[in-house]
C-alpha positions in Angstrom: 0.0 0.0 0.0 1.1 3.5 -0.7 -0.2 6.5 1.4 -0.3 10.0 -0.1 -2.0 13.3 0.5 -4.6 14.4 -2.1 -4.5 17.8 -3.6 -7.5 19.0 -1.5 -6.8 18.1 2.0 -4.4 16.8 4.7 -6.2 13.5 4.6 -4.4 10.5 3.5 -5.5 8.0 0.8 -4.4 4.4 0.6 -3.5 2.8 -2.8 -3.5 -0.9 -3.3 -0.3 -2.0 -5.1 -0.6 -3.0 -8.7 1.8 -2.5 -11.6 0.2 0.9 -12.4 -0.1 4.1 -10.5 -2.2 7.1 -11.3 -0.7 10.4 -10.0 -3.5 12.7 -11.0 -4.8 13.0 -7.4 -1.5 13.8 -5.9 0.1 17.2 -5.4 3.4 17.6 -7.3 5.4 18.1 -4.1 4.4 14.6 -3.0 5.2 12.7 -6.2 8.9 11.9 -5.6 8.1 10.1 -2.3 5.2 8.4 -3.8 7.3 7.2 -6.7 10.0 6.0 -4.4 7.6 3.9 -2.4 5.7 2.6 -5.5 9.0 1.4 -7.1 10.2 -0.2 -3.8 6.9 -2.1 -3.7 7.1 -3.0 -7.4 10.6 -4.5 -6.9 9.5 -6.4 -3.9 6.6 -7.9 -6.0 9.3 -8.7 -8.8 7.5 -6.7 -11.4 9.5 -6.4 -14.6 7.8 -3.3 -15.7 5.3 -0.7 -14.3 3.2 2.1 -15.7 3.0 5.6 -14.3 -0.1 7.7 -15.3 0.9 11.4 -15.0 -1.4 13.1 -17.6 -1.0 14.8 -20.9 -0.7 18.5 -21.9 1.8 20.6 -19.9 2.1 17.9 -17.4 4.1 19.1 -14.5 3.7 15.6 -13.1 5.4 14.1 -16.2 8.4 16.4 -15.8 8.8 15.4 -12.2 8.4 11.6 -13.1 10.8 11.7 -15.9 13.5 13.7 -14.0 13.0 11.3 -11.0 13.4 8.2 -13.2 16.6 9.5 -15.0 18.5 9.5 -11.7 17.0 6.3 -10.1 19.5 3.3 -10.2 16.6 0.9 -10.0 15.5 1.8 -13.6 16.8 0.2 -16.8 14.7 2.3 -19.2 11.5 4.3 -19.4 9.4 5.6 -22.4 6.0 7.1 -23.2 3.5 4.3 -23.5 2.8 3.8 -27.3 -0.4 5.6 -28.2 -0.6 7.3 -24.8 1.9 9.9 -23.9 0.0 10.6 -20.6 1.6 7.3 -19.3 5.2 6.4 -18.8 6.3 2.7 -19.0 9.2 1.9 -16.7 11.4 -1.2 -17.0 12.9 -2.3 -13.7 16.2 -3.8 -13.0 14.4 -6.4 -11.0 13.1 -7.9 -14.3 16.4 -8.5 -16.0 
C-alpha cells in the first residue's frame, strides 16, 4: 500500500499496489516520495515493468516523473506508452 496526500486536504489515501499508479490525485510536491515507495513495492513484487499515469498536456507531473526516473538506479529504461503519452512505461532492473 502507498499512502499519499490528495490535492485538496491533509487526509491520506491508501492505494493498493498494482503495476500501475495514477498520479492525477497527488500534489506535485508529493510525487517523488510516492514514486520511491511505488518502485520499492514493485521491486518487492518482482515486477518487470510498471506504468505511471501522469497526464497529458503541460504535465508538471510528467516532468517530475521523468526527472526522477533519470536518476534512479533501479530503472533500466522508461518511455512514453505507445499511443498514450500521458503514461510512462518503466522497465525495472529487477526484471532483467
